[in-house]
Each structure stands twice: as C-alpha cells, then as structure tokens.
C-alpha positions in Angstrom: -100.0 29.0 151.8 -98.2 27.2 154.5 -99.5 23.4 154.4 -101.5 22.1 157.8 -99.8 20.9 160.6 -100.8 17.4 159.7 -99.1 17.9 156.3 -95.9 19.0 157.9 -94.0 17.2 161.1 -92.7 18.9 163.8 -89.2 17.3 162.9 -89.4 19.9 159.7 -90.4 22.9 162.0 -87.4 22.2 164.7 -85.3 21.9 162.1 -86.8 25.2 160.9 -85.6 27.1 164.2 -82.3 25.2 164.1 -81.5 26.5 161.3 -82.4 30.1 162.9 -80.5 29.3 165.3 -77.2 28.2 163.6 -77.8 31.6 161.2 -77.9 33.6 164.6 -74.8 32.5 165.7 -72.8 34.9 162.9 -73.6 37.6 165.0 -70.1 38.1 165.8 -69.0 38.7 162.2 -71.6 41.4 161.3 -72.9 39.8 159.0 -76.2 39.3 160.4 -78.4 41.3 163.4 -79.8 38.3 164.7 -82.1 40.0 167.6 -83.9 42.0 165.0 -83.7 39.1 162.4 -84.8 36.1 165.1 -87.4 38.1 166.2 -88.9 38.7 162.5 -89.0 34.8 162.5 -90.6 34.2 165.6 -93.0 36.5 164.8 -93.6 34.9 161.4 -93.7 31.1 163.2 -96.2 32.5 165.3 -98.2 34.0 162.5 -98.2 30.9 160.3 -99.5 28.5 164.0 -102.1 31.2 163.8 -103.5 31.0 160.2 -103.1 27.7 160.7 -105.4 27.1 163.5 -107.7 29.0 162.3 -108.0 26.5 159.4 -107.9 23.6 161.6 -111.4 22.9 163.6 -109.5 21.1 166.3 -107.1 23.9 167.3 -109.3 27.0 166.6 -112.0 25.4 169.4 -109.1 24.5 171.9 -106.5 27.0 172.5 -104.9 24.4 175.2 -104.3 22.2 172.8 -102.1 25.1 171.1 -100.6 25.7 173.7 -99.5 22.4 174.3 -98.3 22.0 170.9 -96.3 25.1 170.6 -94.5 23.0 174.0 -94.0 20.4 172.2 -92.5 22.1 169.8 -90.2 23.9 171.9 -88.9 21.0 173.3 -88.3 18.8 169.9 -86.2 22.0 169.0 -84.4 21.9 172.1 -83.8 18.3 171.6 -82.5 18.4 168.5 -80.2 21.8 169.1 -78.6 19.8 172.0 -78.0 16.8 169.5 -76.4 18.9 166.9 -74.5 21.1 169.2 -72.9 18.1 170.9 -72.2 16.7 167.3 -70.6 20.3 166.4 -68.1 19.6 169.5 -67.8 15.9 169.0 -66.2 16.9 165.5 -64.4 19.9 166.9 -62.1 18.1 169.0 -61.4 15.3 166.9 -60.1 17.8 163.8 -58.2 19.5 166.9 -56.7 16.2 167.6 -55.8 15.7 164.2 -54.4 19.7 163.7 -52.0 18.8 166.7 -50.8 15.4 166.0 -47.7 14.9 164.5 -47.6 14.2 161.0 -45.1 11.1 160.8 -46.6 9.3 163.5 -49.7 9.7 161.7 -48.7 8.3 158.5 -47.1 5.6 160.2 -50.0 4.4 162.5 -52.5 4.9 159.4 -49.3 2.6 157.0 -48.8 -0.1 159.8 -45.1 1.4 160.6 -43.7 0.2 163.7 -42.3 3.4 165.4 -38.5 2.6 167.1 -39.2 6.1 168.9 -42.2 5.2 170.7 -41.8 1.6 172.2 -37.6 1.4 172.8 -35.9 0.9 176.0 -34.9 4.0 177.0 -31.5 4.2 178.8 -33.3 5.2 181.9 -34.8 2.3 182.7 -31.5 0.2 182.3 -30.3 2.1 184.9 -32.8 1.7 187.2 -32.5 -2.1 186.7 -29.0 -1.2 187.6 -29.7 0.7 190.5 -32.2 -1.8 192.1 -29.1 -4.9 191.7 -26.7 -2.2 193.2 -29.7 -1.2 196.5 -30.0 -4.7 197.4 -26.1 -5.5 197.3 -25.6 -2.0 199.6 -28.0 -3.7 201.8 -26.5 -7.2 201.4 -22.8 -5.7 202.0 -24.2 -4.3 206.0 -24.7 -8.3 207.1 -28.4 -8.2 206.7 -29.8 -11.2 205.6 -30.9 -11.3 201.7 -34.2 -12.3 202.5 -34.7 -9.2 204.6 -32.7 -7.1 202.0 -35.9 -6.6 200.4 -37.3 -4.5 202.6 -35.7 -1.1 200.4 -38.7 -1.4 198.6 -41.8 -2.1 200.6 -44.3 -5.0 200.3 -42.0 -7.8 198.9 -42.9 -11.0 200.5 -40.6 -14.1 200.1 -42.7 -17.2 198.9 -39.8 -19.5 197.9 -36.0 -20.1 198.6 -34.2 -23.1 197.1 -30.3 -23.7 197.4 -29.5 -21.1 194.6 -31.7 -18.4 194.7 -35.0 -16.7 196.6 -38.3 -15.4 194.8 -40.2 -12.5 196.4 -43.4 -11.7 195.3 -45.8 -7.9 195.9 -49.1 -7.4 194.8 -49.6 -5.4 191.1 -51.3 -1.7 192.5 -55.2 -2.5 190.7 -54.8 -5.7 189.5 -54.9 -9.3 191.1 -51.6 -10.2 189.7 -48.4 -10.2 191.6 -45.0 -9.2 190.4 -42.3 -11.1 191.4 -38.6 -11.1 192.4 -35.4 -13.6 192.0 -32.1 -12.6 193.5 -29.5 -16.2 192.6 -26.3 -16.6 192.4 -24.3 -20.0 190.5 -20.5 -20.7 190.8 -20.2 -23.3 187.6 -20.8 -21.0 185.1 -19.6 -17.6 183.5 -21.5 -14.3 183.0 -21.3 -14.4 179.5 -22.4 -17.8 179.0 -25.6 -17.4 181.6 -26.9 -13.6 179.2 -25.7 -15.8 176.1 -27.9 -18.0 176.4 -30.9 -16.1 177.3 -30.7 -14.5 174.3 -30.2 -16.6 171.4 -33.1 -17.6 170.1 -31.7 -20.5 168.0 -30.5 -21.8 171.0 -33.1 -21.6 173.3 -35.3 -23.6 170.7 -33.5 -26.8 171.4 -33.3 -26.9 175.5 -36.8 -24.8 176.1 -39.3 -27.7 175.0 -42.2 -25.2 175.5 -41.4 -23.2 172.8 -43.6 -23.2 169.9 -41.9 -20.6 168.0 -39.3 -17.5 168.9 -38.0 -15.6 166.0 -36.8 -12.0 165.7 -39.3 -9.9 163.6 -37.7 -6.4 163.7 -34.3 -5.0 165.1 -32.7 -1.5 165.4 -29.2 -2.0 164.7 -28.2 1.3 166.3 -29.1 0.0 169.5 -28.7 -3.2 169.4 -33.3 -3.1 170.1 -34.7 -6.5 168.8 -38.6 -7.1 168.2 -39.5 -10.6 169.7 -42.4 -13.3 168.3 -42.6 -16.1 171.1 -45.2 -18.8 171.4 -45.2 -21.2 173.9 -47.2 -23.8 175.6 -49.1 -23.4 179.0 -50.0 -25.9 181.4 -53.4 -27.8 180.5 -56.0 -27.1 179.9 -55.0 -23.9 178.6 -54.7 -22.6 175.2 -51.2 -21.7 174.1 -50.1 -17.8 174.6 -48.2 -15.8 172.4 -46.0 -12.6 173.3 -44.2 -9.5 171.3 -41.9 -8.1 173.2 -38.8 -5.7 172.5 -35.7 -6.2 174.6 -32.9 -4.4 175.0 -29.5 -5.5 176.1 -26.7 -3.1 177.9 -23.2 -4.7 178.9 -21.5 -1.9 181.1 -17.6 -2.6 181.3 -17.1 0.3 184.1 -19.4 -0.8 186.3 -19.2 -4.7 185.5 -22.6 -5.4 184.9 -25.5 -7.2 182.5 -28.6 -5.7 181.7 -31.6 -7.1 180.1 -34.7 -5.1 179.7 -38.1 -6.9 177.7 -41.4 -6.0 177.5 -44.4 -6.3 175.6 -45.4 -4.2 172.4 -47.6 -4.4 169.4 -45.7 -4.5 166.2 -47.7 -4.1 162.6 -46.1 -7.7 161.9 -47.2 -9.7 164.1 -51.0 -9.6 164.6 -52.9 -11.6 166.7 -53.8 -15.2 165.4 -56.8 -17.5 166.8 -53.8 -20.1 167.7 -52.7 -18.6 170.0 -53.7 -16.2 173.3 -52.2 -12.8 173.0 -50.6 -11.6 176.2 -50.4 -7.5 176.2 -48.8 -7.1 179.6 -45.4 -8.7 180.4 -42.1 -7.4 181.5 -38.7 -9.3 182.4 -35.7 -7.3 183.9 -32.5 -9.2 184.5 -29.4 -7.5 186.0 -26.3 -9.1 186.3 -23.7 -8.8 188.3 -19.9 -11.0 187.8 -18.5 -11.9 190.9 -14.7 -11.1 189.1 -15.2 -10.6 185.2 -17.5 -11.6 182.5 -15.4 -14.8 181.4 -14.7 -16.5 184.8 -16.7 -18.6 186.7 -19.3 -16.9 189.5 -22.0 -14.3 189.1 -25.0 -12.5 191.4 -28.5 -12.0 189.2 -31.6 -10.3 190.2 -34.9 -11.4 187.9 -38.0 -8.8 188.2 -41.0 -10.8 186.0 -44.7 -9.9 185.8 -47.2 -11.0 183.1 -51.2 -11.3 182.3 -51.4 -14.4 181.2 -55.1 -14.0 180.8 -56.7 -17.2 182.5 -59.9 -17.5 184.3 -58.2 -18.8 187.2 -58.2 -17.6 190.6 -55.2 -15.0 191.6 -53.9 -18.7 194.1 -53.8 -20.7 191.3 -52.3 -18.0 188.9 -50.0 -17.5 191.7 -49.0 -21.4 191.7 -48.5 -21.9 188.5 -45.7 -18.8 188.1 -44.2 -19.8 191.4 -43.6 -23.4 190.4 -42.5 -22.2 186.9 -39.8 -20.3 187.9 -38.0 -22.7 189.3 -38.1 -25.1 186.6 -37.1 -22.6 183.8 -34.2 -21.2 185.8 -32.9 -24.3 186.3 -33.5 -25.2 182.6 -31.5 -21.8 181.9 -28.5 -23.4 183.9 -28.0 -26.5 182.2 -28.2 -24.8 178.7 -25.6 -22.3 180.0 -23.6 -25.0 181.2 -24.1 -27.4 178.0 -22.5 -24.3 176.1 -19.6 -23.8 178.6 -19.1 -27.7 178.1 -18.7 -26.4 173.9 -21.8 -29.0 173.4 -23.6 -26.4 171.4 -22.4 -23.6 169.9 -24.3 -20.1 170.8 -24.0 -16.3 169.8 -21.6 -13.7 171.1 -23.9 -11.0 172.2 -21.3 -9.5 174.7 -18.6 -8.4 172.2 -21.4 -6.9 169.9 -20.0 -3.4 168.8 -22.8 -1.5 167.6 -22.3 0.6 164.5 -22.0 4.7 164.8 -24.1 5.6 162.7 -27.9 6.2 163.6 -29.7 3.7 161.3 -32.0 0.8 161.5 -32.8 -2.4 159.7 -35.6 -4.9 159.3 -35.0 -8.5 159.9 -38.1 -10.3 158.0 -36.8 -13.6 158.2 -33.5 -14.6 159.6 -33.2 -13.8 163.3 -29.1 -13.6 163.1 -28.9 -11.9 159.9 -26.4 -9.5 160.2 -26.1 -10.0 164.1 -23.2 -11.5 166.3 -20.3 -13.6 165.3 -20.9 -17.3 166.6 -18.7 -19.1 169.1 -18.5 -21.7 171.7 -18.9 -19.7 175.0 
C-alpha cells in the first residue's frame, strides 16, 4: 500500500521520475525498451495518484487541486532533471580535460614543480627585440630624427627628452596603463660593462638603494635563463612591491647585438607574502648595439618596459611615477657601469659565459652565482 501524499514528499516522487528518465537513456544498448517501460511506469504513477486521491478527502472533492498537484509535480521533476543534466555535463567536461591533459604537466602542477618548457623565453622573443632596434636604426639611417623615428610602430608619443635618451609611451590595449620605450646612447662606458651591471644581482644590491631583496632562485644552465625574485621599495605611502620574473640574455656576435628580456611569471618556490604586493604583469626588453665592439666605449640601446604596480592612483599619477623614476634608474645604472669600468668594484662577466651543449638543468636554491660566470673587473 502506497503512503499518502502528506507522508511522501514531492522530492522523492521527483527522484523516482528522474530515475525513470535515467533508465530510459539505456535504450541504445537494447537492455530496456524505453517506450513500453516508461508507459508502464507512468500508468502505475497515475494509478497511485488516483488511489491517493480516493484516500484523501481534499483531493477526492476537488479535481482542480489534483490537476494543480500534477502540474507542480511535473515542474519539480523538470527542474531536478535539468540540474542533474547540467551536473553530468560538467563532470563529463572535467573528465575530458583531465583525460587529454599532458601527464607530466599535471603531475608537475600538483607537485609544485616549475616547468621551464612552459615559462621559458623563446628564441623568437629575442629576435623580435633585435628587429625593433634594427627598424629604428633603418629609419634613423635615412636622416630622420630619432624623435619621429618611432612612427614605424604607431601610437607612440614622446614624453621626455634628455641629453642621453628620449622616452616614448603608448597605451596598453584593454588597460589604463602605458608601455614605455627608451632610446639612448652612452660614449663613456663599454657595452660589456653596461650589460654586466644589469645582470649582476649582487652588485645591484650595492648601487640600487631601493632594493630590499634580489636573488636568483632557479636557473636553466642549458640556456642561461634565470628566475629572479626582486623586492623593492615604492614611493611613500605605497607598500613595497616584489616581482618574480624569468630573464634570458643573448650575445649575438655575428650581428653585434646584446639582448636581455625579462617578464613576470609564477614560481612555486616564491609564494606571495603579506610583506609585499606582488606584481604579476611586468616585462622589460633591452637591446644594445655597440658603436664598434663590446669592449670599446660607445653604444646605443633600446629599452621597452611595462608593468602594473597595482596601485589605486589615477592613470596620470602612475605615468608620472614611471616617467620620473626611469631617468633616475638609468642614471644610477650608468654611474654603476662607470664604477665598474674604473675597477672600483668587481662584477661578473656574463658575455663570455660558454653554455654547456648538453640539455641539462640545474636548480640553485641559495647562491645566485654558484656554477655561474667567473668574476672579472669589467
């Protein structure tokens, strides 16, 4: 004997119909004849409702109430079926993604291992940097002022002119920020000195007073690519920022070029901490062209830079901070290179590093220069 409607809630009735609909999906396998099976079950369900109606005075006296109850029941079943259908599709999609995922990448992600193949700076990025400088030089060779030479990349506007460099900027699409480009020249230091000073993390701690922390946390010795953690002071009243970025350099002897590319990444050994605000969007590209050779005074350089410092200040404030901070940094960099030239300090020579031919990798946990380039006076 079936219980009354008051004893069995609608959700259990809905669940029964859902099970009926679920069983009907096996029609293709030939295990169940869904039409006859479903018709039989619906007949039993209607028969049960009629019996329940006879045993309940309210339903027996009012056919309209019975019709409304059936309508509510149908709507409830439709809702539950839709929910379960959506959940099944989501599970299927998740399973499909896991099934087609690269096993190595999945295990590495779960284990917190850094994947060099996914985060490395490709050769094409280095080539594009060289092309940008060459395009600027080709316009310059046609006796066109460097101030207007950047028209080869539309959208750039001049924001600053100094004795040794000019600064342009252009809006970053879909952002309130700008990308900056600096074209400059020095005649009193060698390209090798200028290049090495930028790469030597230990030396930068001495000449850059804004540095709080700067260390190489990982290195691929096959390509010389490094992962760097850099924490720096920001102007008051902002919190200090930190960056985790991958950097790769290349010395092209044939084309007389030196290239350094850096961009922000995530690394499992450097999680975010409350002491710093992590900058997730950062990119820096520098190309150096010696006037003669790597070891003779005089060179041109092209620096392209952008980052999102995650401030709440208006766009013009951020633009002013970057525009005013960049000349100060370049001047400090130039002075540090002069000190290295005068043998006031010893720095590492990254230009003459011969990389091994075997595709091996090495993780450096503590010392930024273990197994790295030899120390010289540049």
